[in-house]
C-alpha positions, 0 to 999 in steps of 0.5 A: 851507430848502425852496423849493416851485414851483407849476407851472401847466400852460399852453400859453404858458409860464411867467407872472408867478408863475413868474418871481417864484418863480425870481427869488426863489430866484436872489436868496436864492442871491445874498445867501447867497453874497455874505454868506458871501464878505464874512464870509470876506473880513473874516476873512482881512483880520483875520488878515493885519493881525494877522499883520503886527503879530506879524511886526513884533514878532517881527522887532524882538525879534530885532534885537541892537541893541534892548532892550525897555523896555515893552509894553502887555498888548494889545501895542498899544504896544511900546518899545525903546531902542537906546543912550542916544539912540535910542527905537523905539515900535511902535504896532498900532492895529487891527492895523496897525503904525506905527513911531516912532523918536526921537533925543535930540540935535541931529543923528541919527547913521547908527545912527538912520537905519539903525534907521528904514530897518530898522523901516520896511522891516518895515511898508512894502514900500519898501526900507530905503535908500528909507525912510532917504532919505525920512526924511532929506529929511523931517528937512531939511524939518522943521528948515528949516520954520517949524513944525519938522514935515514930511510925505512921502507917496509910494506905499506910504509915508508918513513924518511927522517932527519936528525942532528944535535948540532945548533940545538938539535932537530928531528924531522920525520916524513911519513909517506902514503904508498 
């Protein structure tokens, strides 16, 4: 795209027309630069989110305690089992991983909480120990609360859980990426 500049020889300096020409060139350059930067950032952010889901899937597949149960063709949902009482589901909506770990029974054992910590630390910068501690506190709040549901939000960590003792009991812990 060629820009032509009309120059009129005067002793007084540039006029309004000259200013408009220079401003138009500068605005076109800024618009082009801003548009290219926006497209580049969008492409990079999509690749980072996609890599995070792939990273979590690869790490879970290496976990020797887990057995793959099912996976959707698009890998939006993947389900694993860890013994007869523990199920782990990985959800990747919009390439942003979220983990759900469930326990079928009244009182989850340490193996359950270890899995919550390991899986949660794959999607959060928090340590597995922090995630276990927060998930235990969330379960206590859910068991002692009226609605059987609790939520804890902290920096770099969101945990929601449901827990109850009726009908044999169950505990479900969700760890969300932020």
